[in-house]
matplotlib code that plots the C-alpha trace (Angstrom):
import matplotlib.pyplot as plt

x = [-75.9, -72.2, -72.5, -73.6, -70.8, -68.1, -69.6, -69.4, -65.7, -64.8, -66.6, -64.7, -61.3, -62.1, -63.1, -59.8, -57.7, -59.4, -59.1, -55.4, -55.1, -56.6, -53.5, -51.1, -47.3, -45.2, -41.8, -38.7, -37.8, -35.3, -36.2, -34.4, -34.2, -33.8, -36.4, -38.5, -41.5, -41.4, -44.8, -47.8, -51.2, -54.0, -57.6, -60.0, -62.0, -59.1, -58.2, -54.8, -52.8, -49.9, -47.4, -45.3, -41.6, -39.9, -36.4, -34.3, -34.5, -31.2, -29.3, -27.3, -28.9, -25.9, -23.4, -22.4, -25.5, -25.8, -22.5, -22.4, -22.5, -25.6, -27.6, -25.9, -24.8, -27.1, -28.3, -29.0, -30.9, -32.9, -33.9, -34.9, -37.0, -38.6, -39.6, -41.3, -43.2, -44.1, -45.4, -47.4, -49.0, -49.8, -51.6, -53.6, -54.5, -51.9, -48.6, -45.5, -46.9, -49.6, -47.0, -47.3, -44.7, -41.7, -39.3, -36.0, -33.8, -30.3, -27.6, -24.2, -22.1, -19.1, -17.4, -17.8, -16.5, -20.0, -21.6, -24.8, -24.4, -27.0, -25.6, -26.2, -29.8, -30.3, -29.3, -31.8, -34.5, -34.3, -35.2, -38.6, -39.3, -38.7, -38.7, -40.4, -42.7, -43.2, -42.8, -44.9, -42.5, -43.2, -42.4, -39.5, -37.3, -34.1, -32.0, -29.2, -29.9, -27.9, -29.1, -31.9, -33.4, -30.4, -26.8, -25.8, -29.3, -28.6, -32.2, -35.6, -38.5, -42.0, -44.5, -47.9, -50.0, -53.3, -55.9, -56.8]
y = [40.6, 40.6, 36.8, 36.1, 38.1, 36.4, 33.0, 34.1, 35.2, 32.0, 29.9, 32.0, 31.3, 27.6, 27.5, 29.2, 26.9, 23.8, 25.0, 25.5, 22.3, 20.6, 21.4, 18.4, 19.0, 15.8, 16.0, 14.6, 11.1, 10.0, 13.0, 15.4, 19.0, 20.4, 23.2, 21.9, 19.6, 16.3, 17.1, 19.2, 17.9, 20.5, 19.2, 19.9, 23.1, 25.3, 28.5, 28.3, 31.4, 31.2, 33.8, 34.7, 34.4, 37.4, 38.7, 40.8, 44.6, 46.3, 46.2, 49.4, 51.3, 53.6, 50.9, 50.0, 48.6, 44.6, 44.4, 42.2, 45.4, 46.5, 43.2, 41.8, 38.2, 35.2, 35.6, 39.4, 38.6, 35.8, 38.1, 40.7, 38.2, 36.6, 40.0, 40.9, 37.6, 38.3, 41.7, 40.4, 37.6, 40.2, 42.2, 39.2, 38.5, 35.7, 35.1, 33.0, 30.3, 29.8, 28.9, 25.2, 25.0, 27.0, 26.6, 28.4, 29.4, 30.0, 31.3, 30.2, 32.8, 34.0, 34.3, 30.4, 29.5, 29.5, 27.2, 28.2, 29.4, 27.1, 28.0, 31.7, 31.0, 28.9, 31.7, 34.0, 31.4, 30.3, 33.9, 33.3, 29.5, 27.1, 29.7, 29.8, 32.5, 30.8, 27.0, 26.1, 24.6, 24.5, 21.6, 23.1, 22.5, 24.5, 24.2, 26.0, 27.8, 29.5, 33.0, 35.4, 38.5, 40.8, 40.1, 39.8, 38.4, 35.1, 34.4, 33.9, 32.4, 31.5, 30.2, 28.7, 29.5, 28.4, 30.5, 29.1]
z = [73.2, 74.3, 75.1, 71.5, 70.1, 72.3, 71.2, 67.6, 67.9, 69.7, 66.9, 64.4, 66.2, 66.3, 62.7, 61.7, 63.7, 62.5, 58.9, 59.3, 60.8, 57.7, 55.9, 56.6, 56.4, 56.3, 58.0, 56.3, 57.2, 60.0, 62.3, 60.0, 61.1, 57.8, 57.4, 54.6, 54.5, 52.6, 51.3, 52.0, 51.6, 50.9, 51.1, 48.3, 48.5, 49.7, 47.8, 46.2, 45.5, 43.0, 43.5, 40.3, 40.7, 42.3, 42.0, 44.3, 44.5, 44.3, 47.5, 46.5, 43.6, 43.6, 42.9, 39.4, 37.7, 37.8, 40.0, 43.2, 45.2, 43.2, 43.8, 46.9, 47.7, 47.6, 51.4, 50.8, 47.6, 49.4, 52.1, 49.5, 47.5, 50.6, 52.0, 48.7, 48.8, 52.4, 51.5, 48.4, 50.5, 53.3, 50.6, 50.0, 53.7, 53.8, 55.5, 55.1, 57.2, 54.4, 51.7, 51.0, 47.9, 47.0, 44.0, 44.2, 41.2, 42.1, 39.6, 40.1, 42.0, 40.3, 43.7, 44.1, 40.7, 39.2, 41.9, 43.6, 47.0, 48.8, 52.2, 51.6, 50.4, 53.6, 55.8, 54.2, 54.1, 57.7, 58.8, 57.3, 57.6, 60.5, 63.1, 66.5, 65.1, 61.8, 62.1, 59.0, 56.4, 52.7, 50.3, 48.4, 45.4, 44.8, 41.6, 39.8, 36.6, 33.9, 34.5, 35.4, 33.7, 34.7, 35.1, 38.8, 40.0, 41.9, 43.3, 42.0, 44.1, 43.3, 45.9, 46.1, 49.2, 50.6, 52.4, 55.7]

ax = plt.figure().add_subplot(projection="3d")
ax.plot(x, y, z, "-o")
ax.set_aspect("equal")
plt.show()
């Protein structure tokens, strides 16, 4: 009985690893180390989960509402949003490594003369993607937009994940 349980557990582990291997992540050209995939290929029959866009939680709810101190800078907002996405995926039995596509909306930062803080975004993003613990990279787009639902918000992110 114990042998068949171990055999079943081994088969389950093999099947999960082969399923995850079915998803192909194409690297960027020219041996680029920039932490995104050029493309991600998901075979037919996989369950796809579309996560709605998430915005940051207030960094300091006691600060003046909608101020930079209230929401935080781009890096802090990125970490807030990606933490929410991570928690939402976890509730569905998924993780950040299951994200195959990400769309990032960045508002121009008044502190940067209205330009998006891509560097600040990347500092937050690289805590979740391209790490030793979580090397799977999503295909990703990042763009500057005019505004979000509340003044002072600088980041909204939506993701698509697949179930391994």
